The first five atom37 places (N, CA, C, CB, O) and aatype in JSON, in Angstrom:
{
  "aatype": [20, 20, 20, 20, 20, 20, 20, 20, 20, 20, 20, 20, 20, 20, 20, 20, 20, 20, 20, 20, 20, 20, 20, 20, 20, 20, 20, 20, 20, 20, 20, 20, 20, 20, 20, 20, 20, 20, 20, 20, 20, 20, 20, 20, 20, 20, 20, 20, 20, 20, 20, 20, 20, 20, 20, 20, 20, 20, 20, 20, 20, 20, 20, 20, 20, 20, 20, 20, 20, 20, 20, 20, 20, 20, 20, 20, 20, 20, 20, 20, 20, 20, 20, 20, 20, 20, 20, 20, 20, 20, 20, 20, 20, 20, 20, 20, 20, 20, 20, 20, 20, 20, 20, 20, 20, 20, 20, 20, 20, 20, 20, 20, 20, 20, 20, 20, 20, 20, 20, 20, 20, 20, 20, 20, 20, 20, 20, 20, 20, 20, 20, 20, 20],
  "atom_mask": [
    [1, 1, 1, 1, 1],
    [1, 1, 1, 1, 1],
    [1, 1, 1, 1, 1],
    [1, 1, 1, 1, 1],
    [1, 1, 1, 1, 1],
    [1, 1, 1, 1, 1],
    [1, 1, 1, 1, 1],
    [1, 1, 1, 1, 1],
    [1, 1, 1, 1, 1],
    [1, 1, 1, 1, 1],
    [1, 1, 1, 1, 1],
    [1, 1, 1, 1, 1],
    [1, 1, 1, 1, 1],
    [1, 1, 1, 1, 1],
    [1, 1, 1, 1, 1],
    [1, 1, 1, 1, 1],
    [1, 1, 1, 1, 1],
    [1, 1, 1, 1, 1],
    [1, 1, 1, 1, 1],
    [1, 1, 1, 1, 1],
    [1, 1, 1, 1, 1],
    [1, 1, 1, 1, 1],
    [1, 1, 1, 1, 1],
    [1, 1, 1, 1, 1],
    [1, 1, 1, 1, 1],
    [1, 1, 1, 1, 1],
    [1, 1, 1, 1, 1],
    [1, 1, 1, 1, 1],
    [1, 1, 1, 1, 1],
    [1, 1, 1, 1, 1],
    [1, 1, 1, 1, 1],
    [1, 1, 1, 1, 1],
    [1, 1, 1, 1, 1],
    [1, 1, 1, 1, 1],
    [1, 1, 1, 1, 1],
    [1, 1, 1, 1, 1],
    [1, 1, 1, 1, 1],
    [1, 1, 1, 1, 1],
    [1, 1, 1, 1, 1],
    [1, 1, 1, 1, 1],
    [1, 1, 1, 1, 1],
    [1, 1, 1, 1, 1],
    [1, 1, 1, 1, 1],
    [1, 1, 1, 1, 1],
    [1, 1, 1, 1, 1],
    [1, 1, 1, 1, 1],
    [1, 1, 1, 1, 1],
    [1, 1, 1, 1, 1],
    [1, 1, 1, 1, 1],
    [1, 1, 1, 1, 1],
    [1, 1, 1, 1, 1],
    [1, 1, 1, 1, 1],
    [1, 1, 1, 1, 1],
    [1, 1, 1, 1, 1],
    [1, 1, 1, 1, 1],
    [1, 1, 1, 1, 1],
    [1, 1, 1, 1, 1],
    [1, 1, 1, 1, 1],
    [1, 1, 1, 1, 1],
    [1, 1, 1, 1, 1],
    [1, 1, 1, 1, 1],
    [1, 1, 1, 1, 1],
    [1, 1, 1, 1, 1],
    [1, 1, 1, 1, 1],
    [1, 1, 1, 1, 1],
    [1, 1, 1, 1, 1],
    [1, 1, 1, 1, 1],
    [1, 1, 1, 1, 1],
    [1, 1, 1, 1, 1],
    [1, 1, 1, 1, 1],
    [1, 1, 1, 1, 1],
    [1, 1, 1, 1, 1],
    [1, 1, 1, 1, 1],
    [1, 1, 1, 1, 1],
    [1, 1, 1, 1, 1],
    [1, 1, 1, 1, 1],
    [1, 1, 1, 1, 1],
    [1, 1, 1, 1, 1],
    [1, 1, 1, 1, 1],
    [1, 1, 1, 1, 1],
    [1, 1, 1, 1, 1],
    [1, 1, 1, 1, 1],
    [1, 1, 1, 1, 1],
    [1, 1, 1, 1, 1],
    [1, 1, 1, 1, 1],
    [1, 1, 1, 1, 1],
    [1, 1, 1, 1, 1],
    [1, 1, 1, 1, 1],
    [1, 1, 1, 1, 1],
    [1, 1, 1, 1, 1],
    [1, 1, 1, 1, 1],
    [1, 1, 1, 1, 1],
    [1, 1, 1, 1, 1],
    [1, 1, 1, 1, 1],
    [1, 1, 1, 1, 1],
    [1, 1, 1, 1, 1],
    [1, 1, 1, 1, 1],
    [1, 1, 1, 1, 1],
    [1, 1, 1, 1, 1],
    [1, 1, 1, 1, 1],
    [1, 1, 1, 1, 1],
    [1, 1, 1, 1, 1],
    [1, 1, 1, 1, 1],
    [1, 1, 1, 1, 1],
    [1, 1, 1, 1, 1],
    [1, 1, 1, 1, 1],
    [1, 1, 1, 1, 1],
    [1, 1, 1, 1, 1],
    [1, 1, 1, 1, 1],
    [1, 1, 1, 1, 1],
    [1, 1, 1, 1, 1],
    [1, 1, 1, 1, 1],
    [1, 1, 1, 1, 1],
    [1, 1, 1, 1, 1],
    [1, 1, 1, 1, 1],
    [1, 1, 1, 1, 1],
    [1, 1, 1, 1, 1],
    [1, 1, 1, 1, 1],
    [1, 1, 1, 1, 1],
    [1, 1, 1, 1, 1],
    [1, 1, 1, 1, 1],
    [1, 1, 1, 1, 1],
    [1, 1, 1, 1, 1],
    [1, 1, 1, 1, 1],
    [1, 1, 1, 1, 1],
    [1, 1, 1, 1, 1],
    [1, 1, 1, 1, 1],
    [1, 1, 1, 1, 1],
    [1, 1, 1, 1, 1],
    [1, 1, 1, 1, 1],
    [1, 1, 1, 1, 1],
    [1, 1, 1, 1, 1],
    [1, 1, 1, 1, 1]
  ],
  "atom_positions": [
    [[-43.83, 203.92, -207.12], [-43.77, 203.78, -208.55], [-42.32, 203.91, -209.01], [-44.67, 204.81, -209.24], [-41.55, 204.66, -208.41]],
    [[-41.96, 203.19, -210.06], [-40.59, 203.21, -210.57], [-40.43, 204.32, -211.6], [-40.22, 201.84, -211.18], [-41.05, 204.28, -212.66]],
    [[-39.6, 205.31, -211.28], [-39.38, 206.44, -212.18], [-38.49, 206.08, -213.37], [-38.76, 207.59, -211.43], [-38.4, 206.85, -214.33]],
    [[-37.83, 204.91, -213.32], [-36.91, 204.5, -214.38], [-37.58, 203.72, -215.51], [-35.81, 203.68, -213.8], [-36.88, 203.27, -216.42]],
    [[-38.89, 203.56, -215.49], [-39.57, 202.81, -216.53], [-39.52, 203.53, -217.86], [-41.01, 202.55, -216.13], [-39.72, 204.74, -217.93]],
    [[-39.25, 202.8, -218.91], [-39.21, 203.36, -220.26], [-40.6, 203.18, -220.87], [-38.12, 202.66, -221.16], [-40.94, 202.1, -221.34]],
    [[-41.39, 204.23, -220.86], [-42.75, 204.16, -221.37], [-42.81, 204.34, -222.88], [-43.61, 205.21, -220.7], [-43.9, 204.28, -223.47]],
    [[-41.67, 204.55, -223.52], [-41.66, 204.7, -224.98], [-41.86, 203.36, -225.68], [-40.35, 205.33, -225.43], [-42.2, 203.34, -226.86]],
    [[-41.65, 202.25, -224.97], [-41.87, 200.92, -225.54], [-43.25, 200.46, -225.09], [-40.75, 199.9, -225.11], [-43.47, 200.28, -223.89]],
    [[-44.18, 200.26, -226.02], [-45.54, 199.86, -225.62], [-45.54, 198.55, -224.84], [-46.43, 199.74, -226.85], [-44.96, 197.56, -225.28]],
    [[-46.19, 198.55, -223.71], [-46.37, 197.37, -222.86], [-45.06, 196.79, -222.34], [-47.1, 196.3, -223.63], [-45.06, 195.69, -221.79]],
    [[-43.97, 197.47, -222.48], [-42.68, 197.0, -221.95], [-41.9, 196.16, -222.95], [-42.89, 196.2, -220.69], [-42.45, 195.7, -223.96]],
    [[-40.64, 195.98, -222.66], [-39.76, 195.25, -223.58], [-40.05, 193.76, -223.6], [-38.32, 195.49, -223.21], [-39.64, 193.06, -224.53]],
    [[-40.74, 193.25, -222.61], [-41.01, 191.83, -222.51], [-42.41, 191.46, -223.01], [-40.84, 191.38, -221.09], [-42.96, 190.43, -222.6]],
    [[-42.97, 192.27, -223.87], [-44.33, 192.03, -224.35], [-44.47, 190.67, -225.04], [-44.74, 193.13, -225.3], [-45.48, 189.99, -224.86]],
    [[-43.48, 190.28, -225.82], [-43.59, 189.01, -226.56], [-43.7, 187.83, -225.61], [-42.39, 188.83, -227.47], [-44.55, 186.95, -225.82]],
    [[-42.87, 187.78, -224.59], [-42.93, 186.65, -223.67], [-44.24, 186.68, -222.88], [-41.72, 186.67, -222.72], [-44.81, 185.63, -222.59]],
    [[-44.71, 187.86, -222.54], [-45.99, 187.96, -221.83], [-47.12, 187.42, -222.69], [-46.28, 189.43, -221.43], [-48.0, 186.71, -222.19]],
    [[-47.11, 187.75, -223.97], [-48.15, 187.25, -224.87], [-47.98, 185.75, -225.11], [-48.1, 188.01, -226.22], [-48.98, 185.03, -225.23]],
    [[-46.74, 185.27, -225.18], [-46.5, 183.83, -225.3], [-47.1, 183.07, -224.13], [-44.99, 183.54, -225.39], [-47.77, 182.05, -224.31]],
    [[-46.88, 183.58, -222.92], [-47.39, 182.92, -221.72], [-48.91, 182.85, -221.76], [-46.93, 183.67, -220.45], [-49.5, 181.79, -221.53]],
    [[-49.55, 183.99, -222.07], [-51.01, 183.99, -222.14], [-51.52, 183.05, -223.23], [-51.54, 185.41, -222.4], [-52.49, 182.33, -223.02]],
    [[-50.86, 183.06, -224.37], [-51.25, 182.16, -225.46], [-51.13, 180.7, -225.06], [-50.41, 182.42, -226.69], [-52.0, 179.89, -225.37]],
    [[-50.05, 180.36, -224.37], [-49.85, 178.98, -223.94], [-50.9, 178.57, -222.91], [-48.45, 178.8, -223.37], [-51.37, 177.44, -222.92]],
    [[-51.26, 179.48, -222.03], [-52.31, 179.19, -221.04], [-53.64, 178.98, -221.75], [-52.42, 180.34, -220.01], [-54.37, 178.04, -221.44]],
    [[-53.96, 179.86, -222.69], [-55.23, 179.73, -223.41], [-55.29, 178.46, -224.25], [-55.45, 180.93, -224.3], [-56.37, 177.93, -224.49]],
    [[-54.14, 177.97, -224.68], [-54.09, 176.7, -225.42], [-54.04, 175.49, -224.48], [-52.86, 176.68, -226.35], [-53.96, 174.35, -224.92]],
    [[-54.09, 175.77, -223.18], [-54.06, 174.74, -222.14], [-52.8, 173.88, -222.23], [-55.3, 173.85, -222.25], [-52.85, 172.67, -222.02]],
    [[-51.68, 174.53, -222.55], [-50.43, 173.79, -222.61], [-49.97, 173.41, -221.2], [-49.34, 174.61, -223.32], [-50.35, 174.04, -220.21]],
    [[-49.17, 172.39, -221.15], [-48.67, 171.88, -219.89], [-47.89, 172.97, -219.15], [-47.79, 170.65, -220.13], [-47.06, 173.64, -219.75]],
    [[-48.15, 173.14, -217.86], [-47.44, 174.17, -217.08], [-45.91, 174.0, -217.1], [-47.91, 174.14, -215.63], [-45.18, 174.99, -217.05]],
    [[-45.44, 172.76, -217.18], [-44.0, 172.53, -217.25], [-43.41, 173.08, -218.56], [-43.68, 171.04, -217.11], [-42.3, 173.6, -218.58]],
    [[-44.17, 172.95, -219.64], [-43.73, 173.49, -220.92], [-43.69, 175.02, -220.87], [-44.66, 173.02, -222.06], [-42.81, 175.65, -221.46]],
    [[-44.64, 175.62, -220.17], [-44.65, 177.07, -220.03], [-43.43, 177.53, -219.25], [-45.95, 177.54, -219.33], [-42.76, 178.5, -219.63]],
    [[-43.13, 176.85, -218.16], [-41.95, 177.2, -217.36], [-40.69, 177.06, -218.2], [-41.86, 176.32, -216.1], [-39.81, 177.93, -218.16]],
    [[-40.59, 175.99, -218.96], [-39.41, 175.77, -219.8], [-39.3, 176.86, -220.87], [-39.46, 174.38, -220.45], [-38.2, 177.32, -221.17]],
    [[-40.42, 177.26, -221.44], [-40.43, 178.32, -222.45], [-39.9, 179.63, -221.85], [-41.88, 178.53, -223.0], [-39.1, 180.33, -222.47]],
    [[-40.34, 179.93, -220.65], [-39.86, 181.14, -219.95], [-38.37, 181.02, -219.67], [-40.65, 181.36, -218.63], [-37.62, 181.99, -219.82]],
    [[-37.93, 179.83, -219.26], [-36.51, 179.61, -218.98], [-35.67, 179.82, -220.24], [-36.27, 178.2, -218.41], [-34.57, 180.38, -220.17]],
    [[-36.17, 179.36, -221.38], [-35.43, 179.58, -222.64], [-35.33, 181.06, -222.95], [-36.11, 178.83, -223.81], [-34.29, 181.55, -223.39]],
    [[-36.42, 181.78, -222.72], [-36.41, 183.23, -222.93], [-35.38, 183.89, -222.02], [-37.81, 183.83, -222.68], [-34.6, 184.73, -222.46]],
    [[-35.38, 183.5, -220.75], [-34.43, 184.08, -219.79], [-32.99, 183.73, -220.17], [-34.73, 183.58, -218.38], [-32.09, 184.55, -220.01]],
    [[-32.79, 182.53, -220.68], [-31.45, 182.14, -221.13], [-30.97, 183.05, -222.26], [-31.46, 180.66, -221.59], [-29.82, 183.49, -222.27]],
    [[-31.87, 183.32, -223.21], [-31.5, 184.19, -224.33], [-31.24, 185.62, -223.89], [-32.61, 184.18, -225.39], [-30.27, 186.24, -224.33]],
    [[-32.09, 186.15, -223.03], [-31.96, 187.56, -222.65], [-30.85, 187.8, -221.63], [-33.26, 188.06, -222.08], [-30.34, 188.92, -221.52]],
    [[-30.48, 186.76, -220.89], [-29.43, 186.94, -219.88], [-28.07, 186.47, -220.38], [-29.8, 186.2, -218.61], [-27.06, 186.66, -219.7]],
    [[-28.05, 185.86, -221.55], [-26.82, 185.29, -222.11], [-26.21, 184.25, -221.17], [-25.8, 186.4, -222.39], [-24.99, 184.1, -221.12]],
    [[-27.06, 183.55, -220.44], [-26.6, 182.49, -219.53], [-26.86, 181.14, -220.2], [-27.32, 182.58, -218.14], [-27.9, 180.52, -219.99]],
    [[-25.89, 180.73, -221.0], [-26.03, 179.49, -221.76], [-26.28, 178.3, -220.83], [-24.78, 179.24, -222.61], [-25.63, 178.15, -219.8]],
    [[-27.23, 177.47, -221.21], [-27.52, 176.27, -220.45], [-28.57, 176.42, -219.36], [-26.29, 175.78, -219.85], [-28.95, 175.43, -218.74]],
    [[-29.04, 177.65, -219.12], [-30.01, 177.86, -218.05], [-31.3, 177.06, -218.26], [-30.34, 179.35, -217.93], [-31.81, 176.45, -217.32]],
    [[-31.81, 177.05, -219.48], [-33.06, 176.34, -219.76], [-32.9, 174.84, -219.52], [-33.52, 176.6, -221.2], [-33.81, 174.19, -219.01]],
    [[-31.75, 174.29, -219.88], [-31.52, 172.87, -219.64], [-31.44, 172.56, -218.15], [-30.24, 172.42, -220.34], [-31.9, 171.5, -217.71]],
    [[-30.86, 173.46, -217.39], [-30.81, 173.28, -215.93], [-32.22, 173.26, -215.36], [-29.97, 174.4, -215.26], [-32.54, 172.42, -214.52]],
    [[-33.07, 174.18, -215.83], [-34.46, 174.23, -215.37], [-35.17, 172.93, -215.75], [-35.2, 175.45, -215.97], [-35.86, 172.34, -214.92]],
    [[-35.0, 172.49, -217.0], [-35.65, 171.26, -217.46], [-35.2, 170.06, -216.62], [-35.34, 171.0, -218.96], [-36.03, 169.26, -216.19]],
    [[-33.91, 169.93, -216.39], [-33.39, 168.82, -215.59], [-33.95, 168.85, -214.17], [-31.86, 168.87, -215.54], [-34.28, 167.8, -213.61]],
    [[-34.06, 170.04, -213.59], [-34.61, 170.16, -212.24], [-36.1, 169.83, -212.2], [-34.38, 171.57, -211.7], [-36.57, 169.19, -211.26]],
    [[-36.83, 170.27, -213.21], [-38.26, 169.94, -213.28], [-38.43, 168.42, -213.35], [-38.93, 170.62, -214.5], [-39.24, 167.85, -212.63]],
    [[-37.66, 167.79, -214.21], [-37.76, 166.33, -214.35], [-37.37, 165.62, -213.07], [-36.87, 165.85, -215.5], [-38.0, 164.64, -212.67]],
    [[-36.32, 166.1, -212.42], [-35.88, 165.45, -211.18], [-36.92, 165.56, -210.08], [-34.56, 166.05, -210.71], [-37.26, 164.56, -209.44]],
    [[-37.42, 166.77, -209.86], [-38.33, 166.99, -208.74], [-39.74, 166.48, -209.07], [-38.39, 168.47, -208.38], [-40.3, 165.67, -208.32]],
    [[-40.31, 166.94, -210.17], [-41.69, 166.59, -210.48], [-41.81, 165.22, -211.15], [-42.31, 167.64, -211.39], [-42.81, 164.52, -210.97]],
    [[-40.79, 164.84, -211.9], [-40.82, 163.53, -212.56], [-40.36, 162.43, -211.65], [-39.96, 163.56, -213.79], [-41.16, 161.58, -211.24]],
    [[-39.08, 162.42, -211.32], [-38.51, 161.32, -210.53], [-39.0, 161.32, -209.09], [-37.0, 161.4, -210.55], [-39.41, 160.27, -208.59]],
    [[-38.97, 162.46, -208.43], [-39.34, 162.49, -207.02], [-40.86, 162.4, -206.81], [-38.81, 163.75, -206.37], [-41.32, 161.66, -205.94]],
    [[-41.62, 163.15, -207.59], [-43.07, 163.19, -207.39], [-43.85, 162.3, -208.35], [-43.55, 164.6, -207.52], [-45.07, 162.16, -208.21]],
    [[-43.16, 161.7, -209.32], [-43.79, 160.72, -210.19], [-44.75, 161.25, -211.23], [-44.5, 159.77, -209.37], [-45.71, 160.57, -211.57]],
    [[-44.52, 162.44, -211.75], [-45.37, 162.95, -212.81], [-45.14, 162.1, -214.05], [-45.08, 164.47, -213.1], [-44.05, 162.1, -214.62]],
    [[-46.17, 161.37, -214.47], [-46.04, 160.38, -215.54], [-45.58, 161.0, -216.85], [-47.37, 159.67, -215.76], [-44.73, 160.42, -217.54]],
    [[-46.11, 162.14, -217.2], [-45.73, 162.78, -218.46], [-44.24, 163.1, -218.49], [-46.56, 164.05, -218.69], [-43.56, 162.87, -219.49]],
    [[-43.72, 163.64, -217.38], [-42.3, 163.98, -217.31], [-41.44, 162.72, -217.32], [-42.01, 164.81, -216.07], [-40.37, 162.71, -217.91]],
    [[-41.91, 161.67, -216.66], [-41.18, 160.4, -216.67], [-41.11, 159.84, -218.09], [-41.84, 159.39, -215.72], [-40.07, 159.35, -218.53]],
    [[-42.23, 159.9, -218.81], [-42.25, 159.4, -220.19], [-41.35, 160.24, -221.09], [-43.68, 159.4, -220.74], [-40.68, 159.7, -221.97]],
    [[-41.34, 161.54, -220.87], [-40.48, 162.43, -221.62], [-39.01, 162.07, -221.38], [-40.75, 163.9, -221.24], [-38.22, 161.97, -222.32]],
    [[-38.66, 161.89, -220.13], [-37.29, 161.5, -219.77], [-36.94, 160.14, -220.37], [-37.13, 161.46, -218.23], [-35.85, 159.95, -220.9]],
    [[-37.88, 159.19, -220.29], [-37.65, 157.85, -220.86], [-37.35, 157.94, -222.35], [-38.87, 156.95, -220.61], [-36.42, 157.3, -222.83]],
    [[-38.14, 158.72, -223.07], [-37.92, 158.86, -224.52], [-36.54, 159.42, -224.82], [-39.0, 159.77, -225.14], [-35.86, 158.95, -225.73]],
    [[-36.11, 160.41, -224.06], [-34.78, 160.98, -224.29], [-33.68, 159.99, -223.96], [-34.59, 162.25, -223.46], [-32.68, 159.91, -224.67]],
    [[-33.86, 159.21, -222.89], [-32.86, 158.21, -222.52], [-32.76, 157.14, -223.61], [-33.21, 157.56, -221.16], [-31.66, 156.73, -223.98]],
    [[-33.9, 156.69, -224.12], [-33.9, 155.68, -225.18], [-33.21, 156.21, -226.43], [-35.35, 155.25, -225.51], [-32.36, 155.53, -227.01]],
    [[-33.57, 157.42, -226.85], [-32.96, 158.0, -228.05], [-31.45, 158.2, -227.89], [-33.62, 159.34, -228.39], [-30.67, 157.9, -228.79]],
    [[-31.06, 158.69, -226.74], [-29.63, 158.91, -226.48], [-28.9, 157.57, -226.45], [-29.42, 159.66, -225.14], [-27.79, 157.45, -226.99]],
    [[-29.5, 156.56, -225.84], [-28.91, 155.22, -225.8], [-28.74, 154.63, -227.19], [-29.76, 154.29, -224.96], [-27.73, 153.99, -227.48]],
    [[-29.72, 154.86, -228.06], [-29.63, 154.37, -229.46], [-28.47, 155.04, -230.18], [-30.96, 154.64, -230.22], [-27.72, 154.38, -230.91]],
    [[-28.32, 156.35, -229.98], [-27.23, 157.06, -230.65], [-25.87, 156.57, -230.15], [-27.35, 158.59, -230.43], [-24.93, 156.43, -230.94]],
    [[-25.77, 156.32, -228.87], [-24.51, 155.82, -228.31], [-24.22, 154.42, -228.85], [-24.57, 155.8, -226.77], [-23.09, 154.13, -229.23]],
    [[-25.24, 153.56, -228.89], [-25.07, 152.19, -229.41], [-24.68, 152.21, -230.87], [-26.37, 151.38, -229.22], [-23.82, 151.44, -231.3]],
    [[-25.29, 153.09, -231.65], [-24.95, 153.21, -233.06], [-23.5, 153.66, -233.24], [-25.91, 154.19, -233.76], [-22.79, 153.15, -234.11]],
    [[-23.08, 154.6, -232.43], [-21.69, 155.05, -232.49], [-20.76, 153.9, -232.11], [-21.46, 156.26, -231.55], [-19.71, 153.72, -232.74]],
    [[-21.13, 153.14, -231.11], [-20.33, 151.99, -230.69], [-20.18, 150.98, -231.83], [-20.95, 151.32, -229.46], [-19.1, 150.46, -232.09]],
    [[-21.31, 150.71, -232.51], [-21.32, 149.7, -233.59], [-20.59, 150.16, -234.84], [-22.74, 149.35, -233.95], [-20.02, 149.34, -235.55]],
    [[-20.6, 151.45, -235.12], [-20.06, 151.94, -236.39], [-18.74, 152.7, -236.27], [-21.06, 152.81, -237.06], [-18.06, 152.93, -237.26]],
    [[-18.39, 153.09, -235.05], [-17.21, 153.93, -234.86], [-15.92, 153.13, -234.8], [-17.36, 154.74, -233.61], [-15.92, 151.91, -234.58]],
    [[-14.84, 153.83, -235.0], [-13.51, 153.24, -234.91], [-12.88, 153.69, -233.59], [-12.6, 153.66, -236.13], [-12.28, 154.76, -233.5]],
    [[-13.04, 152.85, -232.55], [-12.61, 153.21, -231.21], [-11.56, 152.23, -230.71], [-13.8, 153.24, -230.26], [-11.5, 151.08, -231.13]],
    [[-10.72, 152.71, -229.8], [-9.76, 151.83, -229.15], [-10.52, 150.9, -228.21], [-8.67, 152.64, -228.36], [-11.7, 151.12, -227.93]],
    [[-9.85, 149.87, -227.72], [-10.5, 148.93, -226.8], [-10.98, 149.64, -225.53], [-9.53, 147.8, -226.43], [-12.06, 149.37, -225.02]],
    [[-10.14, 150.55, -225.03], [-10.51, 151.3, -223.82], [-11.73, 152.19, -224.08], [-9.32, 152.17, -223.34], [-12.63, 152.26, -223.24]],
    [[-11.77, 152.85, -225.21], [-12.93, 153.69, -225.56], [-14.18, 152.84, -225.71], [-12.66, 154.48, -226.86], [-15.26, 153.24, -225.27]],
    [[-14.04, 151.66, -226.33], [-15.2, 150.78, -226.5], [-15.75, 150.34, -225.14], [-14.81, 149.53, -227.33], [-16.97, 150.24, -224.98]],
    [[-14.87, 150.09, -224.16], [-15.33, 149.71, -222.83], [-16.16, 150.83, -222.2], [-14.13, 149.36, -221.92], [-17.21, 150.59, -221.61]],
    [[-15.67, 152.06, -222.34], [-16.39, 153.21, -221.77], [-17.74, 153.41, -222.47], [-15.54, 154.49, -221.89], [-18.76, 153.66, -221.81]],
    [[-17.74, 153.29, -223.78], [-18.99, 153.48, -224.54], [-19.97, 152.36, -224.21], [-18.7, 153.53, -226.07], [-21.17, 152.6, -224.05]],
    [[-19.46, 151.13, -224.12], [-20.33, 150.01, -223.78], [-20.94, 150.21, -222.39], [-19.54, 148.68, -223.84], [-22.11, 149.89, -222.16]],
    [[-20.15, 150.73, -221.47], [-20.65, 151.03, -220.13], [-21.79, 152.04, -220.19], [-19.51, 151.57, -219.23], [-22.79, 151.91, -219.49]],
    [[-21.64, 153.06, -221.04], [-22.7, 154.06, -221.21], [-23.96, 153.43, -221.79], [-22.22, 155.21, -222.13], [-25.07, 153.78, -221.38]],
    [[-23.81, 152.5, -222.72], [-24.97, 151.81, -223.31], [-25.71, 151.04, -222.22], [-24.52, 150.85, -224.45], [-26.94, 151.11, -222.13]],
    [[-24.96, 150.31, -221.4], [-25.56, 149.53, -220.31], [-26.28, 150.44, -219.31], [-24.49, 148.69, -219.59], [-27.39, 150.14, -218.89]],
    [[-25.63, 151.53, -218.94], [-26.26, 152.45, -217.98], [-27.53, 153.08, -218.55], [-25.28, 153.55, -217.58], [-28.51, 153.26, -217.82]],
    [[-27.53, 153.41, -219.83], [-28.74, 153.96, -220.44], [-29.86, 152.92, -220.43], [-28.45, 154.44, -221.88], [-31.02, 153.25, -220.18]],
    [[-29.53, 151.68, -220.72], [-30.52, 150.61, -220.7], [-31.11, 150.45, -219.29], [-29.9, 149.28, -221.18], [-32.32, 150.33, -219.13]],
    [[-30.24, 150.45, -218.28], [-30.71, 150.31, -216.9], [-31.56, 151.5, -216.47], [-29.52, 150.15, -215.95], [-32.57, 151.34, -215.78]],
    [[-31.15, 152.7, -216.88], [-31.93, 153.9, -216.54], [-33.31, 153.84, -217.19], [-31.18, 155.19, -216.98], [-34.31, 154.2, -216.57]],
    [[-33.37, 153.38, -218.44], [-34.65, 153.25, -219.13], [-35.54, 152.23, -218.41], [-34.43, 152.82, -220.61], [-36.74, 152.46, -218.25]],
    [[-34.95, 151.12, -217.97], [-35.72, 150.11, -217.23], [-36.26, 150.69, -215.92], [-34.85, 148.87, -216.95], [-37.4, 150.42, -215.54]],
    [[-35.45, 151.47, -215.24], [-35.88, 152.1, -214.0], [-37.04, 153.06, -214.24], [-34.71, 152.84, -213.34], [-38.01, 153.09, -213.47]],
    [[-36.94, 153.86, -215.31], [-38.01, 154.8, -215.63], [-39.29, 154.05, -216.0], [-37.58, 155.73, -216.77], [-40.38, 154.45, -215.59]],
    [[-39.16, 152.97, -216.78], [-40.36, 152.17, -217.13], [-41.03, 151.63, -215.88], [-39.97, 151.0, -218.08], [-42.25, 151.66, -215.76]],
    [[-40.23, 151.13, -214.95], [-40.78, 150.59, -213.7], [-41.48, 151.69, -212.9], [-39.68, 149.95, -212.85], [-42.54, 151.46, -212.33]],
    [[-40.89, 152.88, -212.87], [-41.49, 153.98, -212.13], [-42.8, 154.42, -212.79], [-40.52, 155.17, -212.03], [-43.77, 154.72, -212.1]],
    [[-42.82, 154.47, -214.12], [-44.05, 154.81, -214.83], [-45.12, 153.78, -214.54], [-43.8, 154.9, -216.36], [-46.28, 154.13, -214.3]],
    [[-44.75, 152.51, -214.55], [-45.69, 151.43, -214.25], [-46.26, 151.58, -212.84], [-45.01, 150.07, -214.41], [-47.46, 151.41, -212.63]],
    [[-45.4, 151.89, -211.87], [-45.86, 152.07, -210.49], [-46.8, 153.26, -210.37], [-44.66, 152.25, -209.56], [-47.78, 153.2, -209.63]],
    [[-46.52, 154.32, -211.1], [-47.41, 155.48, -211.08], [-48.77, 155.12, -211.67], [-46.79, 156.66, -211.87], [-49.8, 155.58, -211.17]],
    [[-48.79, 154.29, -212.72], [-50.06, 153.86, -213.32], [-50.85, 153.01, -212.34], [-49.81, 153.08, -214.62], [-52.07, 153.16, -212.22]],
    [[-50.17, 152.11, -211.63], [-50.84, 151.26, -210.64], [-51.42, 152.1, -209.52], [-49.86, 150.21, -210.06], [-52.57, 151.92, -209.14]],
    [[-50.62, 153.05, -208.99], [-51.1, 153.91, -207.91], [-52.29, 154.74, -208.36], [-49.99, 154.82, -207.42], [-53.24, 154.93, -207.6]],
    [[-52.25, 155.24, -209.59], [-53.35, 156.04, -210.1], [-54.62, 155.2, -210.18], [-53.0, 156.63, -211.47], [-55.69, 155.68, -209.81]],
    [[-54.51, 153.97, -210.66], [-55.68, 153.1, -210.77], [-56.22, 152.69, -209.42], [-55.32, 151.86, -211.58], [-57.43, 152.51, -209.27]],
    [[-55.35, 152.55, -208.42], [-55.8, 152.2, -207.07], [-56.53, 153.35, -206.4], [-54.61, 151.79, -206.23], [-57.36, 153.13, -205.52]],
    [[-56.21, 154.59, -206.81], [-56.84, 155.76, -206.19], [-58.23, 156.04, -206.76], [-55.96, 156.97, -206.37], [-58.93, 156.9, -206.23]],
    [[-58.64, 155.34, -207.81], [-59.95, 155.59, -208.39], [-60.88, 154.45, -208.2], [-59.83, 155.89, -209.85], [-62.03, 154.51, -208.64]]
  ]
}
């Protein structure tokens, strides 16, 4: 048993996150969202800025891109599309040098290609799912 436990705080200092986790489970929320919620909590309590984003990126890479989780792929696709729109809008409305415009245009093209790749992967996951039933 740990003699250093502070029993003056009911249920421990992490009671809120524990209740959040149980609430999210009872609401049948996606397990990836629960993990991300915990990562955000850990980021706040550890003062490690960016930790939650690292967790999210890793979840998307492993479970989305590598393992083909359709929901994560669609989530990634939506973010790529939105980010691409913002970059394109900046390109169209901003006052940039020719060199800056080339770099921004390159980013627009890469976002478009990444979105196409994600759409194709989502489509393949849908085909595989239908073939398995």
